C-alpha positions as CSV (number, residue, x, y, z in Angstrom):
1,A,5.4,10.0,12.3
2,E,7.7,8.1,9.9
3,L,9.2,9.3,6.6
4,N,11.1,7.1,4.1
5,D,13.4,9.4,2.0
6,V,13.9,7.3,-1.2
7,R,15.8,10.0,-3.1
8,P,19.3,9.3,-4.5
9,A,22.2,9.5,-2.1
10,Q,23.7,13.0,-1.5
11,S,20.4,14.7,-2.1
12,P,19.8,18.0,-0.4
13,T,18.6,18.0,3.2
14,L,14.9,17.4,3.2
15,A,12.7,19.5,5.5
16,W,9.3,18.1,6.4
17,H,6.6,18.6,8.9
18,F,3.2,17.3,9.8
19,E,0.2,19.0,11.5
20,I,-2.1,17.7,14.2
21,A,-5.4,19.3,15.0
22,V,-7.2,18.7,18.3
23,L,-10.7,19.8,18.9
24,L,-11.9,20.1,22.5
25,A,-15.6,20.3,23.2
26,R,-18.0,19.7,26.1
27,P,-20.6,17.2,24.9
28,A,-23.1,18.2,27.6
29,S,-23.2,21.8,26.4
30,S,-22.2,21.6,22.7
31,D,-24.0,20.8,19.6
32,Q,-22.9,17.3,18.6
33,R,-22.6,18.5,15.0
34,S,-19.6,20.6,16.1
35,Y,-17.5,17.8,17.4
36,G,-18.8,14.6,15.7
37,T,-18.9,11.2,17.4
38,A,-16.6,10.4,20.3
39,L,-14.1,7.7,19.6
40,S,-11.7,5.7,21.8
41,L,-8.4,4.0,21.1
42,H,-6.9,0.9,22.7
43,R,-3.2,0.2,22.2
44,I,-2.1,-3.4,22.5
45,H,1.7,-3.3,22.7
46,G,2.1,-7.0,22.4
47,P,5.3,-8.8,23.4
48,G,8.3,-6.8,24.4
49,Q,11.5,-6.5,26.5
50,R,11.4,-4.1,29.4
51,C,14.8,-2.6,30.5
52,T,16.4,0.8,31.2
53,T,18.9,0.9,28.3
54,Q,18.5,2.7,25.1
55,F,18.5,-0.6,23.3
56,C,15.0,-1.4,24.4
57,D,13.5,2.0,25.1
58,V,10.6,1.1,22.8
59,Y,10.1,-2.4,24.2
60,P,11.0,-4.6,21.2
61,F,11.2,-8.4,21.3
62,M,13.8,-10.6,19.6
63,V,13.0,-13.2,16.9
64,P,15.2,-15.6,14.9
65,A,16.1,-14.0,11.5
66,L,16.5,-17.3,9.6
67,T,13.9,-19.6,11.2
68,D,10.1,-19.3,11.3
69,S,8.8,-18.4,14.7
70,F,5.5,-17.3,16.3
71,T,4.4,-15.5,19.4
72,V,0.9,-15.7,21.1
73,Y,-0.5,-12.9,23.2
74,G,-3.9,-11.5,24.2
75,G,-5.9,-9.4,26.5
76,R,-9.3,-7.8,27.2
77,M,-11.0,-4.8,25.8
78,P,-11.4,-2.1,28.6
79,H,-14.8,-0.8,27.3
80,A,-17.7,-2.0,25.1
81,G,-17.9,-0.7,21.5
82,R,-17.6,-1.2,17.8
83,L,-14.3,-1.4,15.9
84,V,-14.0,1.4,13.3
85,G,-10.3,1.7,12.4
86,T,-7.1,-0.3,12.9
87,V,-3.4,0.4,12.6
88,F,-0.7,-2.2,13.1
89,H,3.0,-1.7,13.5
90,A,5.8,-4.2,13.0
91,H,9.4,-4.2,11.5
92,Q,9.1,-5.6,8.0
93,N,12.6,-7.1,8.0
94,A,11.3,-10.2,9.8
95,F,7.6,-9.7,10.1
96,Q,5.6,-12.1,7.9
97,E,1.9,-11.9,9.1
98,I,-0.3,-11.5,12.1
99,L,-3.8,-12.8,13.0
100,L,-6.1,-11.2,15.6
101,F,-8.9,-13.3,16.9
102,A,-11.9,-12.6,19.1
103,G,-12.0,-14.8,22.2
104,G,-9.4,-16.1,24.6
105,R,-6.7,-18.7,24.4
106,A,-9.2,-21.5,24.9
107,R,-9.8,-21.8,21.2
108,L,-6.1,-22.3,20.7
109,E,-6.2,-25.4,22.9
110,A,-7.4,-27.6,20.0
111,T,-4.6,-26.3,17.6
112,P,-1.0,-27.5,17.3
113,I,0.2,-24.5,19.4
114,G,-2.4,-24.9,22.2
115,K,0.3,-25.3,24.8
116,A,2.6,-22.5,23.6
117,A,3.7,-20.2,26.3
118,P,2.1,-16.7,25.9
119,C,4.3,-13.7,25.2
120,Q,7.3,-15.9,24.3
121,T,8.8,-16.3,20.8
122,T,8.7,-20.0,19.8
123,R,10.3,-21.7,16.9
124,T,7.5,-23.1,14.8
125,A,9.4,-26.3,13.9
126,D,9.7,-27.2,17.6
127,F,6.0,-28.2,17.6
128,P,5.3,-31.7,16.2
129,G,3.6,-31.7,12.8
130,L,4.6,-28.1,12.0
131,S,7.2,-27.2,9.4
132,S,6.5,-23.6,8.6
133,N,4.5,-20.5,9.6
134,V,2.4,-20.9,6.4
135,E,1.3,-24.3,7.6
136,L,0.6,-23.0,11.1
137,R,-1.4,-20.0,9.7
138,D,-3.5,-22.2,7.5
139,R,-4.3,-24.6,10.3
140,L,-5.3,-21.7,12.6
141,L,-7.5,-20.2,10.0
142,A,-9.2,-23.5,9.4
143,H,-9.9,-23.9,13.1
144,M,-10.6,-20.3,14.1
145,G,-11.3,-18.4,10.9
146,D,-14.9,-17.6,12.1
147,R,-13.3,-15.6,15.0
148,L,-10.9,-13.7,12.9
149,I,-11.0,-9.9,13.5
150,C,-8.0,-8.6,11.6
151,R,-5.0,-9.8,9.7
152,A,-2.0,-7.9,8.4
153,R,0.7,-9.1,6.0
154,H,4.3,-8.3,5.3
155,A,4.7,-5.0,3.4
156,S,8.0,-3.9,1.8
157,Q,8.9,-2.1,-1.4
158,L,12.1,-2.1,-3.5
159,V,13.2,1.4,-4.7
160,G,16.4,1.6,-6.6
161,G,17.4,-1.9,-5.4
162,Q,16.9,-0.8,-1.7
163,R,14.2,-2.3,0.5
164,Y,12.0,0.1,2.4
165,D,9.4,-0.7,5.1
166,R,5.8,0.0,4.2
167,A,2.8,-0.1,6.5
168,A,1.3,-3.5,7.0
169,V,-2.3,-2.4,6.5
170,P,-4.8,-4.6,8.4
171,E,-7.7,-6.2,6.7
172,C,-10.6,-6.4,9.3
173,T,-14.1,-7.5,9.7
174,E,-16.8,-5.9,11.7
175,W,-16.3,-6.5,15.4
176,R,-18.7,-5.5,18.2
177,F,-17.6,-6.3,21.7
178,E,-18.6,-6.0,25.3
179,R,-16.4,-4.6,28.1
180,G,-13.9,-7.3,29.1
181,A,-14.2,-9.1,25.7
182,K,-11.1,-11.3,25.1
183,Y,-8.8,-11.2,22.1
184,V,-5.8,-13.3,21.1
185,A,-3.2,-12.6,18.5
186,V,-0.6,-14.8,16.8
187,T,2.3,-13.0,15.0
188,F,4.6,-14.8,12.6
189,N,8.2,-13.9,12.0
190,G,11.2,-15.2,10.1
191,R,12.6,-15.0,6.6
192,T,10.9,-12.8,4.1
193,Q,11.3,-12.6,0.4
194,F,13.5,-9.6,0.7
195,E,16.1,-11.0,3.1
196,A,16.4,-7.6,4.6
197,P,19.2,-6.3,6.7
198,Q,18.6,-6.0,10.5
199,V,17.2,-3.1,12.4
200,D,19.7,-1.4,14.7
201,G,20.2,-3.6,17.7
202,G,19.8,-6.9,15.8
203,N,22.4,-9.0,14.1
204,E,22.7,-11.7,11.5
205,T,20.7,-14.3,13.5
206,L,18.2,-12.1,15.5
207,R,15.9,-9.3,14.7
208,R,14.2,-6.7,16.9
209,E,10.4,-6.8,16.3
210,H,7.2,-5.2,17.4
211,A,3.6,-6.4,17.1
212,I,1.5,-3.4,18.2
213,W,-2.2,-2.8,17.5
214,F,-3.9,0.5,17.6
215,L,-7.7,-0.3,17.8
216,T,-10.0,2.7,17.2
217,Y,-13.6,2.1,18.3
218,A,-16.9,3.8,18.8
219,P,-17.5,3.4,22.5
220,E,-20.9,2.1,23.6
221,D,-21.1,4.6,26.4
222,G,-20.2,7.6,24.3
223,A,-17.1,8.5,26.3
224,S,-13.7,8.9,24.7
225,N,-10.9,6.8,26.3
226,W,-7.2,6.2,25.4
227,T,-6.0,3.0,27.0
228,M,-2.9,0.8,26.7
229,D,-2.2,-2.9,27.3
230,F,1.4,-3.6,28.3
231,Q,0.8,-6.8,30.2
232,C,2.9,-8.9,27.7
233,L,6.1,-7.0,28.5
234,A,8.8,-9.2,30.0
235,H,10.3,-8.5,33.4
236,P,13.4,-6.2,33.4
237,V,16.5,-7.7,31.8
238,P,19.2,-8.3,34.5
239,A,22.2,-6.0,34.4
240,G,25.1,-7.4,32.4
């Protein structure tokens, strides 16, 4: 859980809590009306840096703070089903937008970034004919818009002159998929209109980022599964 305390400085200590309820049932012997429909969740961590220090205990990846960049990553759905809910997590100090497409990287081959290395941050201007993430996004949507599953945009709010992260709420279309169905995401990072300070662990030229999807779906087989995709994590960072 996350809580942004936007009260004035020197305010009294704020106590807060949240509640989680878990209902356990045996579908074979229970009335379905008592437990509802089984749902599954697939977490796609996206790119990240794997190491053993506290710096990267949550597997972030580094992006340029002052230059547009993008990262391509993808995977497969472990079970068949229908998408019913989506949560996306990123750090808003550098996050601009993300697009999630159905299908594999083959569709990207005909775009300007068709040869981009997966799971690696790439400066957008390093690709011929591209000057910004806005241009890249528009070209991807023109070529692959019919395969778009979800998109999420930068979300910040100014309160008393201070910028605060807000959830980048995804906008999604209906998606039904088979087991093993491919997906590919392109996340865009760089300057934002807020020119926000860095997250701990970053600096004036680099930002620590995440691009994590939580896909809730109604499974075709009626079973409830919680799965994770960490295949885009980099190898451990060498000591020193």
